[in-house]
RODO-2510 file (C-alpha; in nm, 4 decimals, decimal comma):
residues 418
     n   res          X          Y          Z
     1     m     0,0083    -0,0170     0,0196
     2     n     0,2769     0,2497     0,1105
     3     h     0,4215     0,1392    -0,2455
     4     l     0,1170     0,2280    -0,3932
     5     r     0,0991     0,5492    -0,1999
     6     y     0,4480     0,6798    -0,3401
     7     f     0,4264     0,6021    -0,6918
     8     t     0,0585     0,8060    -0,6886
     9     a     0,2711     1,0735    -0,5190
    10     l     0,5241     1,0727    -0,7511
    11     l     0,2821     1,0364    -1,1060
    12     a     0,1166     1,3716    -1,0019
    13     l     0,4361     1,5567    -0,9458
    14     i     0,5825     1,4330    -1,3109
    15     v     0,1936     1,5425    -1,4212
    16     v     0,1939     1,9032    -1,2457
    17     f     0,5729     1,9930    -1,3731
    18     s     0,4866     1,8325    -1,7425
    19     c     0,2274     2,0946    -1,7504
    20     e     0,4526     2,3968    -1,6163
    21     k     0,5752     2,6319    -1,9818
    22     m     0,9349     2,5869    -2,0243
    23     p     1,1190     2,9035    -2,0049
    24     q     1,0893     3,0946    -2,3766
    25     d     1,3499     3,2169    -2,5147
    26     s     1,3667     3,6115    -2,5949
    27     i     1,6433     3,9148    -2,6466
    28     s     1,5230     4,2242    -2,6667
    29     i     1,7080     4,5506    -2,8486
    30     t     1,7431     4,8191    -2,5822
    31     s     1,9857     5,0508    -2,7393
    32     d     1,9580     5,1920    -3,0876
    33     s     1,8998     4,9258    -3,3549
    34     n     2,0101     5,1696    -3,6582
    35     v     2,3489     5,2615    -3,6098
    36     v     2,5114     5,5285    -3,8598
    37     f     2,9060     5,5887    -3,8415
    38     p     3,0572     5,8601    -4,0006
    39     p     3,3611     5,7693    -4,2700
    40     e     3,6484     5,7968    -3,9642
    41     g     3,5217     5,5325    -3,8470
    42     g     3,4047     5,4664    -3,4629
    43     t     3,2400     5,2539    -3,1865
    44     a     2,8853     5,1900    -3,1266
    45     t     2,7514     4,9973    -2,7518
    46     i     2,4567     4,7851    -2,8257
    47     s     2,2930     4,7241    -2,5137
    48     f     2,0450     4,4280    -2,4779
    49     i     1,7891     4,2235    -2,2733
    50     a     1,8552     3,8246    -2,3127
    51     s     1,7067     3,5112    -2,1815
    52     g     2,0154     3,2820    -2,1631
    53     f     2,3078     3,2006    -2,4030
    54     w     2,3561     3,4471    -2,6585
    55     t     2,5995     3,5260    -2,9595
    56     a     2,6070     3,8276    -3,1912
    57     a     2,7113     3,7776    -3,5639
    58     i     2,7659     4,0445    -3,8837
    59     a     2,5449     3,9509    -4,1840
    60     d     2,7907     3,9032    -4,4424
    61     a     3,1169     3,9235    -4,5610
    62     e     3,1603     4,2677    -4,7143
    63     g     3,0308     4,3748    -4,3685
    64     s     3,2884     4,1726    -4,1758
    65     s     3,5862     4,3733    -4,3536
    66     w     3,4969     4,6930    -4,2159
    67     l     3,3494     4,5955    -3,8809
    68     s     3,3865     4,3984    -3,6252
    69     i     3,2091     4,2901    -3,2676
    70     s     3,3453     4,2595    -2,9055
    71     p     3,2769     4,0227    -2,7407
    72     d     3,0498     3,8431    -2,9941
    73     q     2,9222     3,6203    -2,7103
    74     g     2,8141     3,5720    -2,3614
    75     s     2,5351     3,4930    -2,1624
    76     r     2,2312     3,6927    -2,0397
    77     d     2,1349     4,0673    -2,0543
    78     g     2,4441     4,2628    -2,1432
    79     s     2,6140     4,4880    -2,4462
    80     f     2,8768     4,4103    -2,7208
    81     t     3,0926     4,6860    -2,8543
    82     l     3,0906     4,7676    -3,2576
    83     i     3,4167     4,8783    -3,4636
    84     a     3,3999     5,0477    -3,7349
    85     r     3,7338     5,0808    -3,9632
    86     v     3,8158     5,4119    -4,2011
    87     n     3,5927     5,4005    -4,4883
    88     s     3,8205     5,5134    -4,7986
    89     d     3,6025     5,4338    -5,0724
    90     y     3,4055     5,5773    -5,2788
    91     d     3,0904     5,3924    -5,1937
    92     d     2,8508     5,4511    -4,8767
    93     r     2,8449     5,0719    -4,6409
    94     i     2,5592     4,8995    -4,5127
    95     t     2,5198     4,5806    -4,2641
    96     s     2,3218     4,4348    -4,0605
    97     v     2,4138     4,2805    -3,6897
    98     t     2,2315     3,9757    -3,5651
    99     i     2,2026     3,8438    -3,2439
   100     t     2,0656     3,5055    -3,1482
   101     c     1,9633     3,3557    -2,7817
   102     g     1,8375     3,0225    -2,8597
   103     m     1,5381     3,0485    -3,0859
   104     a     1,5015     3,4019    -3,0867
   105     s     1,7076     3,6843    -3,2611
   106     a     1,7151     4,0790    -3,3066
   107     s     1,8810     4,2872    -3,5259
   108     v     2,0386     4,6041    -3,5592
   109     v     2,1296     4,7867    -3,8976
   110     v     2,4807     4,9366    -3,9857
   111     t     2,5895     5,1996    -4,2412
   112     q     2,8656     5,3848    -4,2798
   113     g     2,9103     5,7078    -4,4996
   114     r     3,1670     5,7370    -4,7589
   115     s     3,4547     6,0138    -4,6640
   116     q     3,5767     6,0684    -5,0835
   117     t     3,3200     6,1937    -5,3152
   118     p     3,3869     5,9984    -5,7094
   119     p     3,5630     6,2375    -5,9210
   120     d     3,3545     6,4298    -6,2021
   121     p     3,4120     6,1167    -6,4738
   122     v     3,3722     6,4010    -6,7313
   123     d     3,6857     6,6247    -6,5708
   124     s     3,9148     6,2863    -6,4991
   125     g     3,8563     6,1058    -6,8071
   126     e     3,6569     5,8244    -6,6449
   127     t     3,3387     5,6842    -6,8198
   128     y     3,1668     5,5989    -6,5168
   129     s     3,1709     5,5779    -6,1375
   130     y     2,9335     5,4129    -5,9547
   131     a     2,7042     5,1242    -6,0661
   132     e     2,4075     5,2592    -6,2404
   133     l     2,5843     5,5292    -6,4383
   134     p     2,5935     5,4361    -6,8165
   135     a     2,9294     5,5179    -7,0215
   136     f     2,9452     5,9223    -7,0888
   137     d     2,9795     6,0032    -7,5152
   138     n     3,2144     6,2774    -7,4428
   139     t     3,2381     6,3365    -7,8010
   140     n     2,8837     6,4912    -7,7850
   141     t     2,9223     6,8710    -7,7283
   142     d     2,5053     6,8866    -7,6822
   143     y     2,5075     6,6532    -7,3779
   144     y     2,5686     6,8043    -7,0065
   145     y     2,5802     6,5612    -6,7261
   146     n     2,6110     6,5861    -6,3921
   147     t     2,5243     6,4145    -6,0193
   148     l     2,3471     6,5552    -5,7645
   149     y     2,3574     6,5071    -5,4137
   150     a     2,1490     6,5857    -5,0895
   151     n     2,0746     6,4609    -4,7081
   152     t     1,8841     6,1875    -4,6539
   153     v     1,5647     6,3248    -4,4812
   154     k     1,6312     6,1740    -4,0911
   155     s     1,9499     6,0713    -4,0636
   156     g     2,1134     6,3458    -4,2633
   157     r     2,3748     6,1445    -4,4738
   158     r     2,5019     6,3280    -4,7838
   159     v     2,4090     6,0653    -5,0396
   160     r     2,3861     6,0709    -5,4285
   161     n     2,0108     6,1561    -5,5560
   162     f     2,0573     6,0736    -5,9045
   163     s     2,2856     6,1259    -6,2000
   164     f     2,1594     6,2582    -6,5541
   165     c     2,2566     6,3272    -6,8889
   166     y     2,0268     6,6092    -7,0834
   167     d     2,0521     6,7137    -7,4667
   168     t     2,0734     7,0775    -7,4228
   169     r     2,0020     7,1250    -7,8106
   170     r     1,7060     6,8680    -7,7664
   171     h     1,6294     7,0759    -7,4677
   172     n     1,4964     6,7414    -7,3358
   173     p     1,6697     6,4074    -7,1027
   174     i     1,9448     6,1712    -7,2862
   175     w     1,8628     5,9290    -6,9508
   176     v     1,8864     5,9410    -6,5565
   177     a     2,0449     5,6766    -6,3251
   178     f     1,9671     5,6664    -5,9765
   179     p     1,9560     5,3876    -5,6947
   180     m     1,7046     5,3039    -5,4224
   181     h     1,7562     5,1759    -5,1210
   182     s     1,5914     5,2368    -4,7752
   183     i     1,8093     5,5286    -4,6831
   184     y     1,6139     5,7182    -4,9659
   185     a     1,2598     5,5858    -4,7868
   186     e     1,3002     5,8118    -4,4638
   187     g     1,0591     6,0850    -4,5729
   188     s     0,7062     6,1309    -4,7137
   189     g     0,4981     6,3467    -4,8926
   190     r     0,5238     6,5855    -5,1873
   191     s     0,7269     6,9036    -5,2022
   192     t     0,5010     7,2224    -5,2684
   193     n     0,5758     7,6178    -5,3432
   194     e     0,3862     7,8442    -5,1992
   195     e     0,0950     7,8441    -5,3566
   196     g     0,0724     7,4723    -5,2922
   197     k     0,1386     7,3852    -5,6489
   198     d     0,4211     7,1352    -5,7527
   199     p     0,7239     7,3326    -5,7278
   200     w     0,8776     7,2966    -6,0737
   201     m     1,1882     7,5020    -6,0940
   202     r     1,4816     7,6137    -6,3227
   203     y     1,7741     7,4117    -6,3026
   204     p     2,0560     7,6858    -6,1895
   205     d     2,3713     7,5160    -6,3593
   206     l     2,1881     7,5783    -6,7645
   207     p     2,1031     7,8929    -6,9402
   208     l     1,7510     7,9248    -6,9997
   209     g     1,8569     7,8499    -7,3665
   210     q     1,9382     7,5160    -7,2866
   211     q     1,6484     7,3528    -7,1077
   212     s     1,2869     7,2908    -7,1815
   213     i     1,1200     7,5782    -6,9237
   214     i     0,8537     7,3545    -6,7806
   215     w     0,8391     7,5944    -6,4886
   216     d     0,5961     7,9268    -6,4448
   217     i     0,8499     8,1763    -6,5387
   218     e     0,7138     8,4941    -6,4897
   219     g     0,3461     8,3789    -6,2815
   220     d     0,1518     8,4154    -6,5903
   221     g     0,0863     8,0164    -6,6560
   222     f     0,3036     7,9909    -6,9776
   223     m     0,5002     7,6500    -6,8140
   224     y     0,3639     7,3600    -7,0622
   225     w     0,4679     7,2071    -7,4363
   226     s     0,2686     7,2785    -7,6909
   227     a     0,0540     7,0179    -7,8222
   228     s     0,0521     6,9913    -8,1978
   229     s     0,3472     6,7601    -8,3367
   230     s     0,3068     6,5118    -8,5532
   231     i     0,3871     6,2283    -8,3203
   232     l     0,0548     6,2970    -8,0668
   233     s    -0,3044     6,2732    -8,1540
   234     g    -0,4787     6,4731    -7,9537
   235     g    -0,4156     6,5066    -7,5642
   236     s    -0,1162     6,6667    -7,4125
   237     w     0,2126     6,6346    -7,2621
   238     t     0,2907     6,6002    -6,8789
   239     k     0,5541     6,6324    -6,7046
   240     g     0,6945     6,2467    -6,6159
   241     h     0,9578     6,2525    -6,3756
   242     l     1,2679     6,0063    -6,4469
   243     c     1,3597     5,9871    -6,0957
   244     m     0,9869     5,9534    -5,9048
   245     s     0,9544     6,2041    -5,6989
   246     s     0,8395     5,9325    -5,4363
   247     s     1,1148     5,7594    -5,4640
   248     r     1,2888     6,0800    -5,3380
   249     a     0,9419     6,1579    -5,0983
   250     g     1,0207     6,3891    -4,8162
   251     a     0,7752     6,7183    -4,8259
   252     g     1,0366     7,0415    -4,8838
   253     s     1,3875     6,8452    -4,8407
   254     e     1,6017     6,8953    -5,0831
   255     l     1,6221     6,5490    -5,1762
   256     n     1,2427     6,5860    -5,3163
   257     l     1,2767     6,8594    -5,4659
   258     q     1,5652     6,8674    -5,6845
   259     t     1,3517     6,6024    -5,8858
   260     f     1,1315     6,8743    -6,0256
   261     y     1,4413     6,9828    -6,2307
   262     p     1,3913     6,9704    -6,6000
   263     v     1,7343     6,7521    -6,6106
   264     n     1,4801     6,4771    -6,4591
   265     i     1,1703     6,5678    -6,6850
   266     a     1,0785     6,4277    -6,9678
   267     p     0,7532     6,4512    -7,1824
   268     q     0,4777     6,2080    -7,1601
   269     s     0,1620     6,1454    -7,3146
   270     n    -0,1661     6,1877    -7,1209
   271     t    -0,4131     5,9096    -7,1266
   272     y    -0,6975     6,0941    -7,2440
   273     a    -0,8284     6,2010    -7,5668
   274     g    -0,6277     5,9089    -7,7776
   275     a    -0,2419     5,9395    -7,6253
   276     g    -0,2752     5,5681    -7,5732
   277     i    -0,1561     5,3845    -7,2156
   278     f     0,1626     5,4656    -7,2149
   279     g     0,1005     5,6236    -6,8811
   280     s    -0,0723     5,3160    -6,7315
   281     l     0,2212     5,1257    -6,8413
   282     w     0,5318     5,3535    -6,7519
   283     g     0,3233     5,3597    -6,3982
   284     k     0,3425     4,9982    -6,3712
   285     t     0,7541     5,0136    -6,4039
   286     e     0,7739     5,3076    -6,1295
   287     d     0,5841     5,0098    -5,9370
   288     f     0,9086     4,9147    -5,9025
   289     h     1,1270     5,1583    -5,7454
   290     w     0,8629     5,3792    -5,5690
   291     q     0,9829     5,4463    -5,1846
   292     r     0,8583     5,0923    -5,0831
   293     g     0,8250     4,9189    -5,4605
   294     s     0,8266     4,5743    -5,4890
   295     q     1,2191     4,4992    -5,6238
   296     i     1,3748     4,7325    -5,3502
   297     c     1,5432     4,5279    -5,1342
   298     y     1,8505     4,5142    -4,8567
   299     d     2,1269     4,5161    -5,1476
   300     t     2,0634     4,8255    -5,3843
   301     l     1,8508     4,8562    -5,6487
   302     y     2,0218     5,0126    -5,9768
   303     v     1,8045     5,2363    -6,1991
   304     v     1,8125     5,4086    -6,5241
   305     a     1,5279     5,5502    -6,7318
   306     g     1,5874     5,7260    -7,0360
   307     c     1,4630     5,9009    -7,3970
   308     h     1,5444     5,7685    -7,7221
   309     y     1,5095     6,0252    -8,0682
   310     a     1,5135     5,8253    -8,3762
   311     n     1,4389     6,1462    -8,5266
   312     d     1,4345     6,4870    -8,4737
   313     d     1,0759     6,5697    -8,6461
   314     n     0,8709     6,5616    -8,3336
   315     i     0,8652     6,9400    -8,2450
   316     e     0,7216     7,1189    -7,9446
   317     y     0,7490     7,4610    -7,7708
   318     d     0,8075     7,5416    -7,4135
   319     a     0,6931     7,8073    -7,1639
   320     c     0,4047     7,7614    -7,3644
   321     n     0,0110     7,7857    -7,2160
   322     w    -0,1364     7,4825    -7,4283
   323     n    -0,0397     7,6064    -7,7601
   324     t     0,0061     7,9997    -7,7033
   325     r     0,3544     8,0970    -7,6809
   326     s     0,5597     8,3398    -7,4235
   327     e     0,8351     8,5330    -7,5768
   328     y     1,0378     8,2762    -7,4079
   329     s     0,9284     7,9488    -7,6484
   330     k     1,1891     7,8097    -7,8059
   331     a     1,1690     7,4848    -7,9990
   332     c     1,2251     7,1253    -7,8366
   333     i     1,2648     6,7226    -7,9489
   334     i     1,0278     6,4837    -7,8263
   335     p     1,1697     6,1888    -7,7889
   336     t     1,0275     5,8904    -7,9926
   337     h     1,0590     5,6299    -7,7499
   338     q     1,1522     5,5924    -7,3644
   339     y     1,2803     5,3193    -7,1500
   340     k     1,3617     5,1866    -6,8399
   341     l     1,6555     4,9474    -6,7205
   342     f     1,6562     4,7542    -6,3618
   343     l     1,9722     4,6016    -6,2129
   344     r     1,9931     4,4089    -5,8552
   345     t     2,1195     4,0832    -5,6811
   346     r     1,8489     3,7908    -5,7261
   347     s     1,8534     3,7165    -5,3377
   348     g     1,9194     4,0997    -5,2857
   349     i     2,0741     4,0150    -4,9765
   350     t     2,4195     3,9483    -5,0649
   351     g     2,5500     4,2860    -4,8859
   352     k     2,7999     4,3020    -5,1737
   353     d     2,8483     4,5742    -5,4543
   354     v     2,7425     4,4575    -5,7622
   355     r     3,0724     4,4602    -5,9421
   356     k     3,2002     4,2314    -5,7496
   357     c     2,9010     4,0048    -5,7508
   358     t     2,9184     3,6670    -6,0374
   359     e     2,6897     3,6553    -6,3032
   360     s     2,4734     3,4179    -6,1453
   361     e     2,3999     3,6565    -5,8233
   362     l     2,2724     3,9604    -6,0516
   363     k     1,9266     3,9832    -6,3033
   364     t     1,8213     4,2526    -6,5570
   365     i     1,5277     4,3663    -6,7175
   366     g     1,4483     4,6322    -6,9498
   367     f     1,1149     4,8070    -7,0915
   368     w     1,0804     4,9446    -7,4418
   369     f     0,8003     5,2167    -7,4885
   370     d     0,6882     5,4197    -7,8192
   371     s     0,6070     5,7754    -7,6629
   372     v     0,2448     5,7525    -7,7875
   373     l     0,0922     5,4157    -7,7852
   374     p    -0,1866     5,4283    -7,9803
   375     v    -0,5192     5,3179    -7,8046
   376     g    -0,5710     4,9351    -7,8344
   377     s    -0,2069     4,8455    -7,7673
   378     s    -0,1255     4,5445    -7,4706
   379     s    -0,1686     4,6775    -7,1509
   380     d     0,0792     4,3805    -7,0320
   381     l     0,3958     4,5128    -6,8930
   382     a     0,5753     4,1897    -7,0086
   383     d     0,4893     4,2406    -7,3559
   384     y     0,7281     4,5482    -7,3530
   385     a     1,0198     4,3890    -7,1747
   386     v     1,3246     4,3487    -7,3957
   387     s     1,6611     4,3228    -7,2679
   388     v     1,9387     4,6073    -7,1465
   389     s     2,1362     4,4415    -7,4142
   390     e     1,8850     4,5174    -7,6870
   391     i     1,8273     4,8571    -7,5551
   392     e     2,2095     4,9214    -7,6189
   393     k     2,1631     4,8312    -7,9254
   394     r     1,8853     5,0519    -7,9883
   395     t     2,0041     5,3918    -7,8328
   396     g     2,3943     5,3443    -7,8786
   397     i     2,4594     5,3624    -7,4730
   398     v     2,6408     5,1144    -7,3220
   399     f     2,4602     5,0706    -6,9226
   400     f     2,5862     4,9004    -6,6652
   401     p     2,9301     4,9073    -6,7980
   402     d     3,1009     4,6984    -6,5009
   403     i     2,8037     4,4629    -6,5415
   404     p     2,8712     4,1252    -6,7704
   405     a     2,7248     4,1532    -7,1079
   406     s     2,5771     3,7598    -7,0444
   407     v     2,4145     3,9733    -6,7628
   408     k     2,2623     4,2402    -6,9859
   409     s     2,1406     3,9903    -7,1983
   410     q     1,9283     3,8681    -6,9572
   411     c     1,4929     3,9051    -7,0132
   412     q     1,3288     3,6922    -6,7534
   413     t     1,0241     3,8319    -6,6457
   414     s     0,9470     3,5942    -6,3891
   415     d     1,2584     3,6702    -6,2479
   416     w     1,0694     4,0416    -6,1611
   417     n     0,7501     3,8935    -6,0957
   418     l     0,5585     3,9783    -6,4088
***
């Protein structure tokens, strides 16, 4: 009987303990989870609360080349130090550090600005310096090249906004090239002027006679292209951002305001009155790279948007109010075609410069449109997909010069969820 009581009591204890919850793994960061180092490097302390043994690791080999952790493991609540080396390169750095405690984990994003501004390709004789930059044609004296820089909205980092090639004879863009990354998504809203309207403005480094006057120069409403060329059958021309305003969101910020310069604006056909479906298709390409677009990733998405001129027959006048010209109006050549190109890593989380990636790690795609697509044209974006190599043939421009030809010959719409 005593043995029976003993086993009954033991069984009860087993049931009680088996019903109790085992302690869960947990970890939470109590310091800032976004660390920004200056170009000269430095240290930062990461504090956290952990339920048990923890380890800390840098996400990628590239990050480990400039960032270290001390200590990289411990037990329960504590902290560790991040040590960043000097950044003497032309590129910003970004990586992440993951702290793991059993089945729980938490991450810290670590960025570091560059210490040098790349040399001006025109002045240095180089043809490119950023991964997204097309090769320059220094033999064409009508082409004006520049890169605009601005501070990010919250972190205040000085970054490249966009680079461009502008045709001072045609008074319209050849291409605009820009990167997309989370640092460009810190702000919100679209800038306005004192009247609450779009802040179209003169690009300050070009004479009036070399750029399209599409801002209200004297407050009289003469700020549009005329609408009478043979390419446009009804409708009108709207001002189309090549680097989207929403890709550089931040009402009133320099980052956003620069997108309203004429060097970033192409004449694009409206979707009404016979102008076709160009606008809706172009909008679908913009879905890839708006502030939090479908292809923005931990690595960088590189974009080139541009205009092609198969001929110079299509002439409109700037500084107009509909077809009424002002004293400032001049002939501008309207592009016959427009295109958009994309480059990024396939996984999106390599932490590597695309120029250091293997061919199998990269993907590209291009889209090619007539400037005015007739009514009845396909509305499926995939029908306008072409390879980067094909657009190089059509335009004579070398895009993504550091990327292997085999990567630029890709045109797999499924890779881009199309």
